[in-house]
N, C-alpha and C positions, 0 to 999 in steps of 0.2 A: 621816421618822424618828419624829415625834411622833404620827403618825396624826391630824393636825389641819390644817385649812386656815389657813395663816399669811399675813400681809401685813406690809409694811414700815410701821412706825409713822409718824405724821404728822410727828414731830420729827426723824426720821432723815434723813440726806443722801439725795438722790435719784440719786446716781451714785457710782461707785467711781473714785477717782483716785489719784495718787501719794502723797497725804498720808494718814496714818492717821486713821480715823474709827471711831466706834462705831455699829453698826447694830442697832436693836432691832426684833424681829419680835413681833407680837401676833396673837392668834387672830382670824381674819377674822369679822366680824359676820354674822348671818343675813341682814340686809337691807342694801341700798345705796340711796342717795338721789340723785336727779337734780333739779336746780332750774332754774327759768326765771322771768323777770320782764318786766314792761313798765311804763314810766313816762311820764307826760305832765304837764308843768307848767302851772300856771294861765296863761291867756292874758294877755299883757302883762308877765309876770314873766321875769326872766333865769335864776333858779334855782328848783328845786323845794324845797318845805318838807318833803318826805318823804325819809326815808333808810331803808335796810335793810342788814342784814349777815347773813352765814352763817358760823358758827363750827364747826369740827370739833375735838373733844377727843381725848385719847389713850385714853379709856375707851369708845370706840365710841358717842359721843354727837354728834348734829348739832343745833345750836341756831339757829333762825331768829329774827331780831330785826327789828321794823318799828316806826318811830316817825313820827308825823305832828305837825309843829310847828303851833301855833295860828296861824291866819291863813295868810299866804303870803309869799314873797320871802325876802330874806336873813336877817331876824330869825327866821323860822320854821325856815329851813334850819339856822341856827346852833344853835337849841335842840334840834332833833331829832338833829343830828349829835353834840351834847354827850351826849345820852341814850345813844346807841349807843357812844360812846367810853368812857363810864363803865361800861356793861354789859360791854363786851368786856374791859376791864381787870379787873373783878371776877371774871368767869367764868374768864378765863385764870389768875387767882390761886387758883382752886379753890373759889370760893363757889358755893353752890347757887343756881339761878336765882331761887327765891323770896326768899332772903336778899339777893341782888344787887338785885332789884327794890325791896325795902324800902329799901336803902341809897341807891339812886338817888332814890327818892321823898323821903327825908329831905334829900338834897342840894338838891333843888329847893325843898322846903318852907322850908329855912333860907337860901335864896339871896336874890338881889336882889328887892325888892318889885315892880319893874316887869317882871320876867321873865314870859314867857308860860308856859303849862302844856301841854307836849306830851304826846302819848299814848305808850303802850308796849305792843306786842304781842310775846309770846314763845311760841314753839313749841319745846319741848325733847324730842327723840326719842332713845330708846335703840335703837340699831341691832341689838343682840343679841336683844331680845325683842319689839320693836315697841311698847313702852309709850311713851305720849306725854303730855306735860304742857303745858297752856296757861296763860298768865298774861296777863290782859287788864286794862290800866289805861287806861280811857277810849277804847280802840281800837274800830274798827268790827268787825262780825261776821266771823268766819272760818268756813270750811266744810271738812268732810271728805267726800270723794267715795268711796263704795264701789260701783263700777259705776254703776247708775242711781239708787242710794240716796244721798241727801245729808243730812248732819247739820249744822245750824247751831250754831256755838259763839259764844255772845254773853253779855255780862254788863253790867249797868247801872252800871258804876263810873265815877268821875270821873277826869280826867287827873292827871298827876303834880303833886305839890306843893300840892294843894288842902288836904289834911289831913295831919297828922303821921303817922298810921298807915294803912297800906293794909288793905283788907278781904282776908281770907286764904282765901277759897274756893278749893279746888283743883279744876281742871277736868282730869280724867285720862281718857284713852281708850287703846284698843289698835288699832294699825294693822296691816294685813296686806298681802300681796303684791298689787300693783296699785292700792293706795289712793293718794289725793292729798290733800294739805293745801293749801288755798287761802286766803291772807291778803291783805287789801286795806285801803286807807285809805278814810275815809268819803266822799271825793270821788267814788269809783267808784259807791257805792250811791246817793249823793245825786243823781247824774246821771240815775237812773231816774225817770221821771215819776210812777210809782205810789207811793202811801203804803206799801203792803206790799212795799217793794223787797226785803226779805230773802227773802220767799217767792218772788218773781219770780226772784231770783238763784239760789235753790235749784233751781227748775225748770229754768232755763237750764243750770246746771252738770250736773244729772242727765241731760240730753239730749245732752250733748257726747260726741263719739266720738273726739276727738283724743287722742293718746297722749303726745306730748311736752309736758312742763311749759311750755316756751316757747310752744308753739302755743296751749295753753289760756290762758295769760296774755294773749297777743295777741288771741285771740277775745273774751275778756271785756272787754278795753279797747275793742275795736271796738264792742261792744254799748253801752258807756257813752258813747262818742263819738257814736254814731248816735242814742242817746236824747236827748242834749243838743244835737243838731244841730251839733256841732262847736264850740259855745260853752263852752269849758272854764272853769267858774267856780271851780274849786278844783283843787289838785294831786291827781293820781290815780296810785296805784301798785298793781300786782297782783304778788304773789309766790306762786309755785306750786312745790310739792315733790312728786315722785312717788316711791313706795317700792316696790322690787322685791326679791325674794329673790335672793341670790347663788347662781349655779349653777356 
């Protein structure tokens, strides 16, 4: 009727039953996202200090969140989980990712003095036009894979709560059909023996032919585990998102 591709909104019920409901339809975005992940905790620990989250908004946005707690174990897990909990609440309340990150930083800056300083990685993707924003607060390098070409996204910022104000550099990119965003915690890169581990990871990602995001995450984790000969000295998490055009 409207000559547009429509889909059911994320907040609408997913089934029709006897009770009355409101169903909201929105224009289908140009792109769709498929994600995959792989996690390994530090040897000797019961829990991982890394946490991740994937949020979908009503406005065709997908937001990937990744936090690495300082150290390992329950205290690191608690801090990184708190980061994601605060970010989720702020984003769901309608705050821009940059503003939400600033508010989380202030919360940790004004918090307990003995609290650790977790990292925060954000990838905010607009599924309608492919525009993508990165926010990196002390996090390890992320990567964008365009076929065999790989771009490293990194920034030398400190973790949350060190200073009152965050540096406000904006890392913006455009993604296209078949591109991948690969986020990871520093345990993955630190497992590589070479000092130029960022360049090594770029080369490995560029040569990968796997299509599924889960497969890519597992292959990268296998590389890290092989490099450290199975001695996991830090929590390791790989989060991969593949972007394809809706057909």
